[in-house]
N, C-alpha and C positions, 0 to 999 in steps of 0.2 A: 873372472866369472863370465864375462861376455864371450871370450874365446871358447870356454867350456860349453856355454849354451849353444853357440854356433856349431861346435863339433857334435854335440848331442843331436841337434836338429838334422845335421847332415847324415848321421848314422841312421836316424829314423827314416829319412827320405830314401836312402839307399835300400833300407829294409823293405819299405813299402813298395818301391819299384820292383824289387826282387819278388815280393809276394804277389804283386799284380801280374807278373809274368807267369807265376804259378797258377793263376786263376784259369788260364787256358788249358791247364792240365789237371787231372784229378788230384785233390788235396788229401793228404793223410790226416789222421786224427790229431797228431801232434802239431801239424802245420795249421790246422784250423784253430787250435787252442792258442798257438803263438800269435796268429793274426788277430784273434779276438782280444788278446791281452793288450794290443796296441790300438784297437779301433772300437771296441765295445763301449758305448756311452756310459754304462754304469761303472765300468772299470776306470774309464777316463775321469769320471767324477770323483771316484775314490782317490785317484792319483792327485787330483787338485787339493783334496783334503790334506794329503801329505805335504804338498807345497805350502799350504797355509800353516801347518805345524812347523815347517822349517823356518818360515818367516817369523813366527812367534818366538822360536828358540833364538834366532839372531837378535830379535828385539830385546829379549830378556838378557842376553849377554851384554848388550849395549848399556844396560843399567850399571855396569861396572865402570863405565867411562864418565867423564865430567859432562855436565850440562852447561853449555855456553850460550849466552844471549847477548844481543847488542840492542841498545836503545838510542834513539835520536829524537830530539824535540826541538822545534823551531817555532818561535812566537813573534808576532808582529803587533805593535800597538800604537795608538795615537792618543795623546792627552790634549783635550781642547783648552784646558786651563793654562797649561805651560806651552801649548802649541809645539809640542815635541813629538816626533815620530821615533819609536824605540824598536829595537830588534834584539832578541836574546836567544841563545841556543844552548842546549845541553846534550852531551854525547857520552855514552858509557859502554863498556864491555864488562860482563860479569860471568864468572864461572863458579860452579859448585859441584861437589862430589860427596857421596856418602862414604865415610871411612869405615863405619861399623853400624849395622842396623840389626844386630842379633842374628846374623847369617841369613837374613831374609832373602837377599838377592842371590846368595850362593845356592840356597835350597830351591829357590824358584828356577834357577838355571837347571839344576839336576832334575827337577820335576818336569820342566819343558822337554828335556832330553827323553824322559820316559814317555811323555805324551807324543813326541815325534815317533818313537818306536810303536806306540799304540796306534797311531794313524797308519803306519806301514803295515801293521798286523791286520787292521781293519780292511786295508786295501787288498791284502792277500786273502782275507776272508771273502771279499767280494769276487776276487778272481776264482776262488774255489766254487762259489755259487755258479758262475758262468761256465767254468770248466765242466761241472756236473751236467748242466743244461746242454752243453755241446755234446758230451758223451752220449746222453740219451737221444738227442736228435740224430747224431751221426750213426749210432748203432741201429736206430729205427729205420733209417734209410737203407743201411746194409741188410737188415733183416728182410725188408720188403723187396729189395733187389734180388736177394737169394731166393725168396719165395717166388718171385716172378720167373726165375729160371725153371724152378720145378713146375710152375703152372704152365709154362710154355710146353714142357714135355707132356704134361697131362692133356693139354688142349690138343696137341698133335695126335695123341692117342685117341682122344675123343673124335677128332676129325676122321681118323682112319676107321673108327667104329661106325660112324655115320655112313661113310662110303660103303663099308662092308654090309652094314644093315640095309642100305638101299638095295644092294644087289640081292640080298637074301629075301627082302620084302617082295621084290619083283618076281622072284621064282617061288614065292609062297613058303619059304622056310621059316619066316617069323611073321607075327601078326603086325597089323598097322600100328597098334598101340605100342608094341615094342620099338618100332621104328621111330615113332613120335617121342618116345622116352629118350632114345639116343640123341635125337635132335635137341630135346629140352636140356639134356645134360651138356651137350656141346655149347648151347647158349649160356648155360649157367657157368661153365668153365670160362667162356669168353668174358662174361660179366665180372667174374672174380679177378681175372687178369686186369681188366680195365679199372676196377676198384683199387687194386694194388698199385697201379700206376698213378692213380689220383692221390693215394696215400703218400707215395714217394714225392710227388710234386708239392703236396701240402707240407711235408716235413722239410723240404728244401726251402720253403718260405720261412719256416721257423729258424732254420740254420742261417739263412741270409740275415735275418734280423739280429741274431746273436753275433754274427761276424760284422754286421753293419756293412753289408755288401749290396750295392745297387742292382736293380734288375737288369741293367744294361751290361753288367759283368757276368761272364759265364762262371758257373760254379758246379763242380761235381766232386764226388768223393772216390777215393781209391779203394779197391778191394784188397784186403791183406792176404798174404800167403796163407792158405788154409792149413798146411802142415805145420808151419811155424806158429800159427795162432793156436792150433790144438795143443801143441807142446807147452805153450805158456799158460794154458788154462788150468792151473793147479791152485789148490787152496793153501795159503800160507798159514803158519801156526798162529794161534791166538797170542802167545807171548811175544812173537815178533811184531804182530800188528799193534798190540798195546804199546810196546816200547817205541816203535817208530811214530805212532800217533801222538804220544805224549811229548816226544821230542820235536814234533813239527806243528801240530794243530794250533792255529791262531786262537781258537776259542779258549784253550787252556792258558796260553801265554797272555791273552788279553785280561783274563781274570787275575793272573799273577801281577800284571802291571797295575791293575786297579788297586791292589793292596799296596804296592809301592807308591803310587800316586797319593793314596790316602795317608800313608806314613809321612810323606813330604808335607802334606797339608798340616799335620800335627807340628812338624818342625817349624813351618812358617808361622803357625799360630803362636808357638812358644816364643818367637822372636819379640813378641809384644811385652814379654817380661823384662827384656834387657834395655839398657840405655842405648841411645843412638848418638853417633858422633858424625858430624859433617863439617866440611871445610869449604870456605868460599874466598874468592879473590875478585877484585874488580879494579878498573881504571876508568876515570871519567874526566871530562873537562866541560867548560862552558864559557860563554861570553855575553856581555851586555853592550849595547850601543844605543846612543841617543842622537837625534839630529833635529836641528831647528832652534830658534830663539837664542842664537849665539853659541850653541853647542853642536859639535859635529864630530864624527869619528867614534872609535871604540873607547868605551870607558873601562872595559876590562878585557883582556885578550885570552886566547885559548891556552897559551902557555901558563899564564898566571892562574888560570882556573883549573889546571891539571891536578888531579888527586889520585892516589892509589890506596887500596884497602885490602886487607887480608884478615880472615877471622876463622874461628872455630865455634861450632855450636853444639853444645851437649844437652840432650834432652833426656831426663830421667823420669820414667813412669813411677808415680807414687800411688795414685788411686784412680782407677778407671771403671768404677762401679762393677768390679768383678767380670768385666766383659772379656778380658783376655783368658781368665781361668775357665769361664764357661765355654768360650770358643774352643779352648784346648780339649775340654771334656767332650764336646760335641764331635770334634775331629777324631778323638780316640774311639768313640762309639762307631764312627764311620769306618775306621780301620777294622774293627771287629766285624762289622757287617760285610766288608770286602773279603775278609778271611773266610767268613761263612759262605759267601758266594763262591769263592775259589774252591772250597771243599765240596760244595754242592756241584760245581761244574766238573771237577775231577771225578766225582762219583757218577754223575750223569753220563759223562763221556765213556767211562769204563763200562757202565751198564749198557749203553747204546752200542758200543763196539762189540761187547760180548754177544748181545742179541743179533747184531749184524753178522757176526762171524757164524753163528748158528744158522741164520737164514742163508748165508753163503754156502754152507755145507749142504743144506736142503736143496738149494738151487743147483748145486753141482750134481747131487744124486738124481734129481729130476732130469737134468740134462743128459746124464749117462744113460738112464733108463729109456728116455724118449728117443735117444739116438739108436738104441738097439731095436726099439719098437718100429721106428721109421724104416729101418732096413728090412725088418721082417714083413711089415705090411706092404712094402713096395714089392718085395719078391712075391708075396701072395697075390697082389694085384696083377703083376705080370703073368703069373700062372693062370689066373682066371681069364685074362685077356686072350691068351693062347687057346684056352678051352672054349671060349666064346667063338673064336674063329672057326673051330671045328664043330660048332653046334652042340657041345657037350653040356653047356649050361644056358640058363635063360638070361634075358636082358636084365631082369630084376636082380639076379644073382651078381652079374657083372657090376651093375651100378652100385649095388650095396657094398661090394669090395672097394670100388673106387671111392665111395663116400667115406668108408672107414680109413682108407689110406690118406685122403685129404685131411681128415680130422686129426689123424696122428701126425701128419706132416705139419699142420698148423701148430699143434701142441709142441712138436719138436723145435720149431722156429722160436716160439715164445720162450721155451725153457732155455734154449741155447743162448739167445741174446739177452734174456733176463739174467742169466748167470754171468755172461760176459760184461754186462753193464755193471752189475754189483762188484765184479772183480776190478773194473777200471775205476769205479767210484772209490773203492778201497785204496787204490793207488793214490788218489787225491788225498784221502784222509791221512795216508802215511807220508805224503810229500814226495812221492815217487814220480818220475817222468811218465806221462800217460801216452803209451804207444800201443799199437796193434801189431 
């Protein structure tokens, strides 16, 4: 066991050293999740619950082994009447074991095994919570970074418009108000870029907390290949989602385990109906010695006081004020409650997944539509920019088209990453590897 612990610790150390080396490089979504699974405090706490459940299972198994105790007693005395100083000692070793207790120990071991599995499922449940939080944070960073690239292009276009507008204003081709509007738009575009960078930094704070990464360590996310990402953004069928979700989701398995744990509670309660048989054995010795008033030395030795014992103890329940029967009835009711909770969980999960799948389809449709709109409005904005250069349209017309494009662009970003986030969260629900 010690060698296994050392090996596990060494593997974790090597993994952390490798991960720390990645910190200097952009981390993928899957790398972020793997790092959080080893360093996130909430996940670590859930892992400790698993360790506690393993210890309890080992302790329950030890109930099948004998209980051994040793006793030693040493007494010293002095009698004023006889003027004697006495010493006596008693020493014994005893062992006892339950031979039969209505299968109480056997069922307790089986129940502890289920409880260990329950703790593992709850740990996986906690991992899923953190995985979803990382997905949201990671994709929010990617969305703002992509938005930042578009905003840089728009800002460069605004800068050129201000430069052209200054020349036109100087020669009287546009009014001062038009020139001021171009400057105001440039400032607005600069502010939008700055706000986007602030949003990125804020989201990195969230991601650092999820990964439990110090500020002294560098952290950045990698940008996935756009072509491969677009090819993977397809909606899986509802039947496939339901099948995989029910095979994996800890929520459903936890409810099933609750039924099994409750059934073992019934079996343990029924053990009170049966007689119990235990065995015991012991060996002991003792001595007495008296000194003074003509007597000295041992009056009885350890060998003479040596004794052995062995015995069986049978306990037959006759009347316990119906406590066993009533306890069994209560445990049976709790089984029925657990079965109802399982049915409710299965129905609720089915309902939520069906609703989630419909929302995923809507998100996909919105993403497809906004992608076409983004391309169309960008082309329209570029056309108006060229027309403005030749003086064919007013500043108001140009800025209106730019505003329309920015609104559609923001809508496209929201729809794209909302759909992508729902798709990756669905991978978590199905127990699939989360990758971009």
